[in-house]
C-alpha positions, -999 to +999 in steps of 0.1 A: -224-556+799-204-527+815-206-506+785-244-510+785-247-504+823-226-472+820-248-461+791-219-461+766-241-481+742-280-487+742-280-524+734-259-555+730-263-588+711-250-619+724-257-655+732-293-656+746-288-681+774-259-661+789-279-629+790-311-645+801-293-659+830-276-626+837-310-607+836-328-632+857-302-633+884-287-598+884-318-577+874-296-549+860-305-554+824-337-565+804-337-589+774-359-575+748-367-586+712-367-620+697-340-645+692-323-640+659-316-677+653-322-704+679-294-729+683-290-757+708-260-765+728-244-800+725-220-823+743-197-845+723-188-880+735-173-908+716-196-932+700-183-960+723-186-939+755-208-958+781-221-924+793-235-915+758-267-936+759-274-926+795-269-889+789-290-890+757-319-909+775-317-884+805-319-853+782-347-869+762-367-877+793-363-840+806-375-827+773-406-850+772-418-840+806-421-807+824-387-809+842-368-793+813-393-763+811-394-760+850-356-759+850-354-734+822-381-711+839-363-712+872-329-704+856-338-678+830-370-660+839-366-627+854-373-625+892-402-605+901-397-576+927 
C-alpha cells in the first residue's frame, strides 16, 4: 500500500476483503474494477467439535437474513465525506 500511496506504482492486486476494509476505513485508496475470482473464507473444526453445528447454524442464519449484508456494508463500504 505504501508504494501505491507514494505513487511508485499505479495499482495493486491483493485479497479483496483486506483492501475493501482498508479503503472503507482509511479513505486513502479506492478499490476499482471487478473481483478476479470470488473465494470464501472458512474455518476448520473437527467433525466431533461441539461448536461446529452451532457455528454453521449461526453462519447460515446470517446469510439467510439481512444481517450478513448489513455487516458487510458497514465494514466494507467506503465512508461518504
